[in-house]
C-alpha positions as YAML, in Angstrom:
chain: A
units: angstrom
residues:
- id: 1
  name: MET
  ca: [190.10, 102.84, 8.04]
- id: 2
  name: HIS
  ca: [193.72, 103.93, 7.60]
- id: 3
  name: PRO
  ca: [196.11, 102.26, 10.11]
- id: 4
  name: THR
  ca: [197.58, 105.63, 11.18]
- id: 5
  name: ILE
  ca: [194.11, 106.88, 12.11]
- id: 6
  name: THR
  ca: [193.32, 103.67, 13.99]
- id: 7
  name: THR
  ca: [196.58, 103.86, 15.97]
- id: 8
  name: MET
  ca: [196.13, 107.58, 16.64]
- id: 9
  name: GLN
  ca: [192.75, 106.92, 18.23]
- id: 10
  name: GLU
  ca: [194.41, 104.42, 20.57]
- id: 11
  name: VAL
  ca: [197.38, 106.54, 21.67]
- id: 12
  name: VAL
  ca: [196.38, 110.23, 21.70]
- id: 13
  name: ALA
  ca: [194.10, 110.02, 24.73]
- id: 14
  name: LYS
  ca: [196.83, 108.20, 26.69]
- id: 15
  name: GLY
  ca: [199.14, 111.23, 26.48]
- id: 16
  name: ASP
  ca: [202.27, 109.24, 25.60]
- id: 17
  name: ASP
  ca: [204.30, 111.39, 23.21]
- id: 18
  name: SER
  ca: [206.68, 108.49, 22.45]
- id: 19
  name: LYS
  ca: [203.78, 106.62, 20.84]
- id: 20
  name: ILE
  ca: [202.39, 109.70, 19.10]
- id: 21
  name: ALA
  ca: [205.68, 110.78, 17.45]
- id: 22
  name: PRO
  ca: [205.98, 107.80, 15.03]
- id: 23
  name: LEU
  ca: [202.60, 108.72, 13.53]
- id: 24
  name: LEU
  ca: [203.73, 112.24, 12.64]
- id: 25
  name: ALA
  ca: [205.55, 113.43, 9.53]
- id: 26
  name: GLU
  ca: [208.88, 115.14, 10.23]
- id: 27
  name: GLN
  ca: [207.46, 118.61, 9.39]
- id: 28
  name: VAL
  ca: [203.93, 118.03, 10.70]
- id: 29
  name: LYS
  ca: [201.87, 121.17, 11.28]
- id: 30
  name: PHE
  ca: [199.58, 121.36, 14.32]
- id: 31
  name: MET
  ca: [196.92, 124.05, 14.73]
- id: 32
  name: PRO
  ca: [195.54, 124.07, 18.30]
- id: 33
  name: PRO
  ca: [192.08, 125.27, 19.33]
- id: 34
  name: THR
  ca: [193.44, 127.56, 22.04]
- id: 35
  name: TYR
  ca: [195.05, 130.24, 19.87]
- id: 36
  name: PHE
  ca: [195.77, 131.07, 16.24]
- id: 37
  name: ALA
  ca: [199.22, 129.64, 15.75]
- id: 38
  name: THR
  ca: [200.87, 126.66, 14.11]
- id: 39
  name: TRP
  ca: [203.38, 124.32, 15.72]
- id: 40
  name: THR
  ca: [205.70, 122.65, 13.23]
- id: 41
  name: GLY
  ca: [207.89, 119.59, 13.65]
- id: 42
  name: ARG
  ca: [207.48, 116.07, 14.99]
- id: 43
  name: ASP
  ca: [209.07, 116.60, 18.42]
- id: 44
  name: ALA
  ca: [207.15, 119.77, 19.26]
- id: 45
  name: VAL
  ca: [203.81, 118.43, 18.07]
- id: 46
  name: ALA
  ca: [204.27, 115.09, 19.86]
- id: 47
  name: ALA
  ca: [205.09, 116.96, 23.08]
- id: 48
  name: VAL
  ca: [201.99, 119.17, 22.80]
- id: 49
  name: LEU
  ca: [199.71, 116.24, 21.96]
- id: 50
  name: GLY
  ca: [201.20, 114.27, 24.86]
- id: 51
  name: HIS
  ca: [200.23, 117.04, 27.27]
- id: 52
  name: VAL
  ca: [196.74, 117.31, 25.77]
- id: 53
  name: GLY
  ca: [196.20, 113.62, 26.44]
- id: 54
  name: GLN
  ca: [197.01, 114.25, 30.10]
- id: 55
  name: VAL
  ca: [194.80, 117.37, 30.42]
- id: 56
  name: PHE
  ca: [191.70, 115.75, 28.89]
- id: 57
  name: SER
  ca: [189.72, 113.21, 30.89]
- id: 58
  name: ASP
  ca: [186.93, 110.91, 29.77]
- id: 59
  name: PHE
  ca: [188.25, 111.33, 26.23]
- id: 60
  name: GLU
  ca: [186.38, 109.37, 23.58]
- id: 61
  name: TYR
  ca: [186.17, 109.52, 19.80]
- id: 62
  name: ARG
  ca: [182.48, 109.51, 18.84]
- id: 63
  name: ARG
  ca: [182.66, 109.42, 15.04]
- id: 64
  name: VAL
  ca: [185.38, 108.98, 12.44]
- id: 65
  name: MET
  ca: [184.76, 110.26, 8.93]
- id: 66
  name: GLY
  ca: [187.07, 110.22, 5.97]
- id: 67
  name: GLU
  ca: [189.03, 108.23, 3.47]
- id: 68
  name: GLY
  ca: [192.37, 108.33, 1.76]
- id: 69
  name: LYS
  ca: [194.39, 111.26, 3.13]
- id: 70
  name: ASP
  ca: [191.60, 113.37, 4.70]
- id: 71
  name: TRP
  ca: [190.00, 112.52, 8.05]
- id: 72
  name: ALA
  ca: [187.71, 114.15, 10.63]
- id: 73
  name: LEU
  ca: [187.50, 112.57, 14.09]
- id: 74
  name: GLU
  ca: [184.78, 113.90, 16.40]
- id: 75
  name: PHE
  ca: [185.54, 113.61, 20.11]
- id: 76
  name: GLN
  ca: [184.13, 114.44, 23.52]
- id: 77
  name: CYS
  ca: [186.06, 114.96, 26.74]
- id: 78
  name: LYS
  ca: [186.25, 116.81, 30.01]
- id: 79
  name: ILE
  ca: [188.72, 119.54, 30.96]
- id: 80
  name: GLY
  ca: [188.52, 119.66, 34.72]
- id: 81
  name: ASP
  ca: [184.78, 119.66, 35.39]
- id: 82
  name: LEU
  ca: [183.88, 121.24, 32.02]
- id: 83
  name: ASP
  ca: [182.50, 119.26, 29.08]
- id: 84
  name: ALA
  ca: [183.90, 119.82, 25.61]
- id: 85
  name: VAL
  ca: [183.41, 118.47, 22.11]
- id: 86
  name: GLY
  ca: [185.67, 118.87, 19.14]
- id: 87
  name: VAL
  ca: [186.95, 117.60, 15.85]
- id: 88
  name: ASP
  ca: [190.47, 116.58, 14.85]
- id: 89
  name: LEU
  ca: [190.98, 117.46, 11.17]
- id: 90
  name: ILE
  ca: [193.84, 115.33, 9.89]
- id: 91
  name: THR
  ca: [195.63, 115.12, 6.55]
- id: 92
  name: LEU
  ca: [198.06, 112.29, 5.86]
- id: 93
  name: ASP
  ca: [201.09, 112.49, 3.59]
- id: 94
  name: ASP
  ca: [202.02, 110.00, 0.85]
- id: 95
  name: GLU
  ca: [203.71, 107.75, 3.44]
- id: 96
  name: GLY
  ca: [200.56, 107.66, 5.58]
- id: 97
  name: LEU
  ca: [201.97, 109.91, 8.33]
- id: 98
  name: ILE
  ca: [200.08, 112.84, 9.80]
- id: 99
  name: LYS
  ca: [201.01, 115.96, 7.80]
- id: 100
  name: THR
  ca: [198.50, 118.41, 9.30]
- id: 101
  name: PHE
  ca: [196.51, 118.16, 12.52]
- id: 102
  name: GLU
  ca: [193.99, 120.89, 13.26]
- id: 103
  name: VAL
  ca: [191.69, 120.85, 16.29]
- id: 104
  name: VAL
  ca: [188.42, 122.75, 16.56]
- id: 105
  name: MET
  ca: [186.48, 122.72, 19.84]
- id: 106
  name: ARG
  ca: [183.57, 124.18, 21.75]
- id: 107
  name: PRO
  ca: [182.40, 125.68, 24.06]
- id: 108
  name: HIS
  ca: [184.55, 128.75, 24.58]
- id: 109
  name: LYS
  ca: [184.75, 128.34, 28.38]
- id: 110
  name: SER
  ca: [186.22, 124.83, 27.99]
- id: 111
  name: ILE
  ca: [188.81, 126.07, 25.51]
- id: 112
  name: GLY
  ca: [189.89, 128.74, 28.03]
- id: 113
  name: ALA
  ca: [190.31, 126.03, 30.67]
- id: 114
  name: LEU
  ca: [192.32, 123.95, 28.19]
- id: 115
  name: ARG
  ca: [194.61, 126.88, 27.43]
- id: 116
  name: GLU
  ca: [195.28, 127.51, 31.15]
- id: 117
  name: ALA
  ca: [195.97, 123.83, 31.84]
- id: 118
  name: MET
  ca: [198.23, 123.46, 28.80]
- id: 119
  name: ASN
  ca: [200.24, 126.61, 29.59]
- id: 120
  name: ALA
  ca: [200.80, 125.39, 33.15]
- id: 121
  name: ARG
  ca: [202.10, 122.03, 31.87]
- id: 122
  name: VAL
  ca: [204.20, 123.01, 28.86]
- id: 123
  name: MET
  ca: [206.02, 125.84, 30.61]
- id: 124
  name: LYS
  ca: [207.56, 123.19, 32.89]
- id: 125
  name: ASP
  ca: [208.47, 120.80, 30.06]
- id: 126
  name: PRO
  ca: [212.18, 121.03, 29.09]
- id: 127
  name: ALA
  ca: [211.53, 119.59, 25.61]
- id: 128
  name: PHE
  ca: [208.82, 122.15, 24.96]
- id: 129
  name: LEU
  ca: [210.90, 125.05, 26.31]
- id: 130
  name: LYS
  ca: [213.81, 123.98, 24.08]
- id: 131
  name: HIS
  ca: [211.53, 124.13, 21.05]
- id: 132
  name: LYS
  ca: [210.07, 127.49, 22.12]
- id: 133
  name: ALA
  ca: [213.59, 128.91, 22.51]
- id: 134
  name: ALA
  ca: [214.46, 127.72, 19.00]
- id: 135
  name: LEU
  ca: [211.48, 129.66, 17.64]
- id: 136
  name: SER
  ca: [212.53, 132.91, 19.32]
...
């Protein structure tokens, strides 16, 4: 397995953006399951993934599939008292850093709970608000 994927499995669930950031390419693109949008840039994506790691509980990767630059990591978790399953679709760049990170999840009710929890957290995060202001 690629060392970036191995390390990502260890740090994402912990919600520590300082450990997530070094795994990300400078212009990484992140597509969340909660709405149709793309976050771009290491700092913004690390901040979002850090919050996700704090919103999820009982997070566990169940299966890892892939090779080379393309990976799919199936996970299960809880969001509050709701169960959820999903897949992280990851593409690495030539340096082995995460270039794209797309998350697909189910069921719908759990995704709604994730969106509410994430909005409550990120709207109080100065780093996130700085990035959001730069996009406006």
